[in-house]
N, C-alpha and C positions, 0 to 999 in steps of 0.2 A: 591622639585619640584613635582607638581601634576602628577599623572599617566596620560598617553595619553589615550584618549577615545578609547574604543574598536572599531574595524572596523565594519561598517554596512554591512548588507547582500549585498547591491549593490557594496560595495567596494570589497567584496569577489568574485563577479561574473566578468567574463571577460568583459572589457568595450564594446566590440562589440557584446556581447551576453546577454544583460540585457533586460528582458521583460519590457514593458511599465507599466504593472499593477502588484501588488503583489498578484495575484490570480493564484494558481497552481492547475492543474488537476492531482490528485493523480495517481501513477502507479498502475494499477489493473491487476494483472497477470491472465492468464487463458483465455484471449480473449477480455475483454472490452476495454483495452487501445490500440486502433488501431492507425496506422500512420495518418489516416484521422482525428481522434479525436485530436491528438497532434497538427496537422497542423491547425485545426479550432480554437482551444484554442489559439495558438500562433498568428494567424491572427487577433484575437480580442484583443490582447494585453497581454494575460496571458502566462503562461508557462505550456506546456503539457509534460507528461512523457511517454516514452515507458516503458513497463514492460518486463524485460528480464527473469523473473522467469518462470521456467518450459520449456522454449524454448531452443533448441539446439543452439549452437553458430552460425551455418549457417543461422538459422531462424532469429536470432537477426541481423545479417548482412543484411539480406534481408529486414527486417523491417526498419532499418536505411536507406537503399537505397531508399525504397519507400517514406519515410518521406522527405529525403533531396531532392528528385526529385520534391516534391510538395511544399516544404516550406524551405526557406533559412534563416529564422529567428532563434531565440533561442529555444532550446528544452532540455529536460532532459531525463535521463535513470536511471532505478533502477535495482539493483542487489541484489539477496539473498545471504547473507553471510553464508557459510556452518556452520551447527550446529553440536555439538558433538553427537555421538551415545548415545541414552538415553533409547530407548524402550526395555522392557523386553520381550524376545521371548514368554514366556508363556502367558503373558498378551495380547500380539498381537494375538496369536493363539486363545485365548478365545474370543476376540472381533470379530475375523473372523467367529467364530462359531455363534455368535449372528447375524451377517450380512448374513450368508449363505442363509437363507430362502428368504430374500429380493432379493439377487442376482439371485437365482433360479426363483423367480417370474418374474424378468426382463429378464431372458434368457441369463445371462452372468456369467462368472466365475470371482471371485474376483482376483485382481491383486497380484503380488508378493510383499510382504511387505519388500522392500529392502531400505537400506540407500544409499544415494549418496550425492555428494557435488554440485549438480545442474550445473555441468560443469563450476564452478566459474572461474578457471584459463583461460579456453578458451574464456569465455565471456569477461574477463578483456582484453585479447588480442584484441578482436573486438573493445571494447570501446576505448582503447588507440590509435586506428588508426583513430578516428573520433574527432569531435569538439563539444560535447555537452556543454551546459552552466552549467549543474549540473549533477553530478553522485551521486545518492542517494543510501544508503545502508539500508537494512532491516535485522533484526534478529541478528545483532551484528556488530562488526568492525574487519577488518583484522589487521595485524601488521602495525605499522607506515610506514614501507618501502613501503608497497603496496599502502597506501593512498597517500604518497608523489609521488610515481611513476605514479599513475593515474593523479594527478595534474600536474606534470611536462610534461607528454605526451600530455595531452588534453587542459591544461589551465583551466579546469573546476573547479568549486567549489565542494567539496566533502561534502555531508550532510548525517549524521547518523540519523536514526529514533530511538527515545528513548521513553520509557514508565515509566522511574523512574529517580530519581536524581542520583542514583548510576551508572546507565548506561550512563547518560549524562556526568558524571565526567570521566568515562572510555573512552567515545568517544572523549572527549576533549584531554585527555592524548595521544590518538592515533593519534591526529593531524588533525581531521576534521575541516572544515571551518565553519560549522553551524550545528544546530540541528533541526530536525523536531520532535516537541513534540507531541506525539500521545496520546490524552486523551482516557479515557475508553469508550467514546461514539462512537469511530471510528468503521466503518464496516470492515469486513474482518479480517485478522490476526493481533493480537497484536504483536508488534515488540519487544517481550521480548528477552533479551540476554540469559536468562536462565529460562526455565520453571520449575514450581514447581509441581512435580508429585502428591503431596497430594491435590492440589487445582485445581478443574475443570477450573477455570479462570486463572490459571497459576501463581497466587501470587497476592499481593496487587495491586489494581488499583485505580487511581485517576482521577477525572473529569478534563477536559482540563484546565479550568481557575486555578484550584488549582495547577496542575502540571506545568503550565506555570510559575506561581509565584515562585514555589519551585525551578525549574530549573534555572530561571533567577537569583535567589539568590545564586546559587551554581557555576555558570559559566558565563563568559562575552561573550560567543559566541552568534551570532545572532540566533534568534529563528523563526521557521516556526510553525504555529499552525495547528493541524489536529485533527479532531474528532467531528462529529456531526454538522459541519457548513454547512448550507443549504441556507442561505438567506444573503442579503446585511447587515441586522442588525447583523447577526452572524459574518460576515467578519469585520464589523466596530468594534464590541465588542472585537474580538480577537486582532485586531491591537491596540486598545486602551489599551489592557491588556499587551502589551509589545512585541507582535509578529511583525516581520517585513514583513511577508507574511503569507498567509493562504493556506492550501491545502485541497481541497474537492475531495472526491471520489464518494460517493453515489449519490450526486447531478448530476454527469455526466453519471451515468449508463443508464439513460433512454433517453439520447440524440441520435439522429439518427446516428451519427458518431461512437458511441460506438459499440463494438462487443459483447454486452450483449445478452445472449440467449433470444429467444422469451418468454420462460417460465418465466425467471427471470424478464424480462421487464414487463410482464403482471402482475405478482404477486405484483410488486412494485406499478405500476400505478393503479391497481384495489384494492389495500389495502386488499389483500386476507388474511393476517395474522395480528393479533392484535398487535404484538410487535416483539422484537428481543431478542436474548439470546446469551451469550458467551458460546461456545461449543468446545469440542475436537472431536466431532463425525465424522467429514469429513476428517481431516488431521492429527489428533493427536497433534495439536497445537491450543491453544485457539484462536478462531475467532468469531466475532459477525455476526450473520445471522438472517434472519427472522425465527421466532420460529415455524418451522414445526415439524412434528412428529419425524424425525430422529435427528434433532438438539436438541430437548428436551430429547429424550430417550438416546442419546449418549453423553450427557454432561460428563459422568464419563469415557469416553473412555481413554485408557492409553496415557500418554505423550510419544508419539512415532512418531516424525516428522523427516524425511519425509516418514517413513515406512507406516503409515496409509494413507497418501496421495496416495501412489502407490496402497495400498490395495483397497481403495474405489473408485479409479478413474473410473474403468469400470462400476461400479454400478451407480455412479453419472452421467456419460455420458449417460447411458441407461435411467435413470430416466428423465433426461432433454429431451432426444429425445421423450420419451413417454408422456411428459407433466405431470409427477408425481411430484407435488409440495410438497408432504410430504416426499420425499426422496432426491430430488436434493438439492445441496448446494446453498443457496440464500443469498449471503453476503449483509449486509445492516447496516448502522449506525443508531443510535437512532433517527436521524431526518428524516428517510426515508419517512415519510408520506408527506413531502414537495416536493417530486420529481415532475418534470414537463416534459411534452413532447414538448421540444423546442430544436432548434439547439444549438450546443455547443457554437458557437460564440455569439448567442443571449443571452444565459445564462450568459456568462462572462460579456457582456455589461450590462445586467440587474443587476447583482450583483454589478458591479462597480458603476452604477448609484445609486442604493439603499444605498450603503456604502459611497456615496459622494466622490468617488475617481476620480482623473483625471490622464490620462496617464502621467507617469513620475513623478507624485506627491507623 
C-alpha cells in the first residue's frame, strides 16, 4: 500500500487560524515586530509574528493583549530556545577591552556579559495561555514534551527554524509540525543549533534554494522559505521550489508599522552601505547586518551568546540614539536594497499580486 501523503502546512494549522496568503512577516526581536505590524500583515491576508526574544514575560503578555485587542485573526509568536553556555571568559574579556574606547566615546559603560535563558519557561507559560496560529522556535528545539505541551495547550502549529539538514532532522525528531528553512541570505541571526567557534559565520552555510532542496529530501515536513526574499518574484520562486509559505523580514523593516529605529530605517532606505556581512560583533552569534565598521571589524568576536549581546547592548543603544551608523547593529538580508517605504498591508498585497497569488489559493 502506498504511503499516505505528508500533511500540508494548512493541515498543520488550526482550521480557524489559517491565513489567506502564504506570506509571513518574520519575527524581528529588539523592536521591529510590533503588534501594529502583525495586525497590518494579518489584515492583508498574511501571517505576522510577535517576537518574544529579549522581552520579559510580562512584556510579551502586554504585546499579545495589544495585538488581540486590535486583530482577531491569525497571528504567530517566536521564542528563542536557550543555548548552552559556550563563551570563554578570557575571550569575552579581551573583546570587552577592544570595545572599551567605543563605549567611552559614547559615554556609556559596557554591560555585564552574562548568560541567561531569555526567560524561556515563563514565556512558554504566557504563550500556552493564548491561541496563536503558529509558535516558531529559533536557535534550537526543546525536548519533545515541551513541543507537544505547546501544541496541546494552544492548538498552534510548532515550527522550528533551521539552517542545515542535520538540524532539520533533529527538529523533526523532536516533533515539530513544520520547518522554517533559513538560507544564508537571511538578515539578523542565523538560527544555528550549535555555533562553530572556529568559524566567524558559525559553520557551513547554504543559499536558500539549495537548502530547501536538501531539507525536502531529508524530511517530509512542510517547509517555509526564509532568506533574501524581497519581491513577488522571490515569493513565487520559493513556492515553486517546494516551500508552502515564505517568510520575509528585511522587507518589512521600513514599513511605518515596524518599530525599526530611525537610524536603521534611514540606512536601509538611503543605501548608506554597499552590502552586508555575517558577523559576531554585536551578540556573539553569527548574524547578517549592513557592513558598517563594527560589523566588519568584529567579525572575529568570540562565539559567546548571549554574553556578548548583554555586553554590547548599552553601546549599541547609545550609538543608535546618537545616529552613529558605524557602531549600531543594522540587521539586513542580502536583498536589502529592494526595501520600500510603504505600509505593511500594501506590501503584502503587492507581493501577492506580483507572485500571482489569490487568497486561500
